[in-house]
C-alpha positions as CSV (number, residue, x, y, z in Angstrom):
1,X,59.7,-2.4,-49.3
2,X,63.4,-2.3,-48.7
3,X,64.9,0.6,-46.8
4,X,67.0,3.1,-48.9
5,X,69.6,4.5,-46.5
6,X,72.9,5.9,-47.8
7,X,76.1,6.0,-45.8
8,X,78.7,8.3,-47.4
9,X,82.3,7.2,-47.7
10,X,83.3,9.8,-45.1
11,X,80.7,8.5,-42.6
12,X,81.7,4.9,-43.2
13,X,85.4,5.7,-42.6
14,X,84.5,7.4,-39.3
15,X,82.4,4.5,-38.2
16,X,85.1,2.0,-39.1
17,X,87.7,4.0,-37.2
18,X,85.5,4.1,-34.1
19,X,84.7,0.4,-34.3
20,X,88.4,-0.4,-34.6
21,X,89.3,1.9,-31.7
22,X,86.7,0.2,-29.5
23,X,87.5,-3.3,-30.6
24,X,83.9,-3.9,-31.8
25,X,83.0,-7.4,-32.8
26,X,82.9,-7.7,-36.6
27,X,79.4,-9.2,-36.4
28,X,78.2,-6.1,-34.5
29,X,76.5,-3.2,-36.3
30,X,75.4,0.3,-36.0
31,X,71.8,0.7,-34.8
32,X,70.2,3.8,-36.3
33,X,66.9,4.7,-34.9
34,X,64.4,7.6,-34.6
35,X,63.2,8.4,-31.2
36,X,60.7,10.9,-29.8
37,X,62.3,14.0,-28.5
38,X,64.1,17.2,-29.3
39,X,62.5,20.5,-30.0
40,X,61.1,19.4,-33.3
41,X,59.5,16.1,-32.3
42,X,61.9,13.4,-33.3
43,X,65.7,12.9,-33.0
44,X,68.2,10.5,-34.4
45,X,70.0,8.0,-32.2
46,X,73.0,5.8,-33.1
47,X,74.5,3.0,-30.9
48,X,76.6,0.0,-31.4
49,X,74.6,-3.2,-31.2
50,X,76.1,-6.7,-31.0
51,X,73.2,-8.4,-32.7
52,X,70.2,-7.3,-34.7
53,X,66.7,-7.8,-33.3
54,X,64.4,-10.4,-35.0
55,X,62.3,-7.7,-36.8
56,X,65.2,-5.4,-37.8
57,X,66.1,-4.6,-41.3
58,X,69.8,-5.2,-41.8
59,X,71.6,-3.0,-44.4
60,X,75.2,-3.4,-45.6
61,X,76.4,0.0,-46.6
62,X,80.1,0.8,-47.4
63,X,81.2,-2.2,-45.3
64,X,79.1,-1.2,-42.3
65,X,76.2,-3.4,-40.9
66,X,73.3,-1.2,-40.0
67,X,70.3,-2.3,-37.9
68,X,67.0,-0.4,-38.3
69,X,63.8,-1.2,-36.3
70,X,60.4,-1.2,-38.1
71,X,59.2,2.1,-36.5
72,X,62.4,3.9,-37.4
73,X,62.4,2.5,-41.0
74,X,59.5,4.7,-42.1
75,X,61.4,7.8,-41.0
76,X,64.8,6.8,-42.4
77,X,63.9,5.9,-46.0
78,X,65.9,8.1,-48.4
79,X,68.2,9.4,-45.6
80,X,71.9,10.0,-46.1
81,X,74.2,9.7,-43.2
82,X,77.3,11.8,-43.5
83,X,80.3,12.9,-41.4
84,X,81.4,16.5,-41.5
85,X,84.5,18.1,-40.2
86,X,84.4,21.8,-40.0
87,X,85.7,24.7,-37.9
88,X,82.5,24.6,-35.9
89,X,83.1,20.9,-35.0
90,X,82.8,17.5,-36.4
91,X,80.1,14.9,-36.3
92,X,77.5,12.8,-38.0
93,X,74.7,14.6,-40.0
94,X,71.5,13.2,-41.4
95,X,70.1,14.6,-44.7
96,X,66.4,13.6,-44.5
97,X,64.2,14.4,-47.5
98,X,61.2,13.3,-45.5
99,X,61.7,16.0,-42.8
100,X,59.3,19.0,-43.0
101,X,61.2,21.0,-40.4
102,X,64.2,20.9,-38.1
103,X,65.5,22.7,-35.1
104,X,68.2,25.3,-35.1
105,X,70.8,22.9,-33.8
106,X,70.0,20.3,-36.4
107,X,69.6,17.4,-33.9
108,X,65.9,17.0,-34.2
109,X,63.3,17.0,-37.0
110,X,59.6,16.9,-37.7
111,X,57.7,15.1,-40.4
């Protein structure tokens, strides 16, 4: 089954700007993964990765290459990655329809 992960235009623009400011290789991508931790059990992690791993799913979304490992894939199906800019601050947000709960700060979730 193919992973359904959405990247909003706003998030894609923020990622592209960051990649440009850091002179990231055009073949590189954004690794999105789910790792144990946070007060709700799991948390999201994003890093720049030069190359995908052999077992990664590679997604092209709004001009961004995204690498997702097999374990994270099951938690990220149907997720929307967005970038918000508000009076309280700016940053990436994950809208996860699979999450059954989240912490007050919004950085971790449970399934």
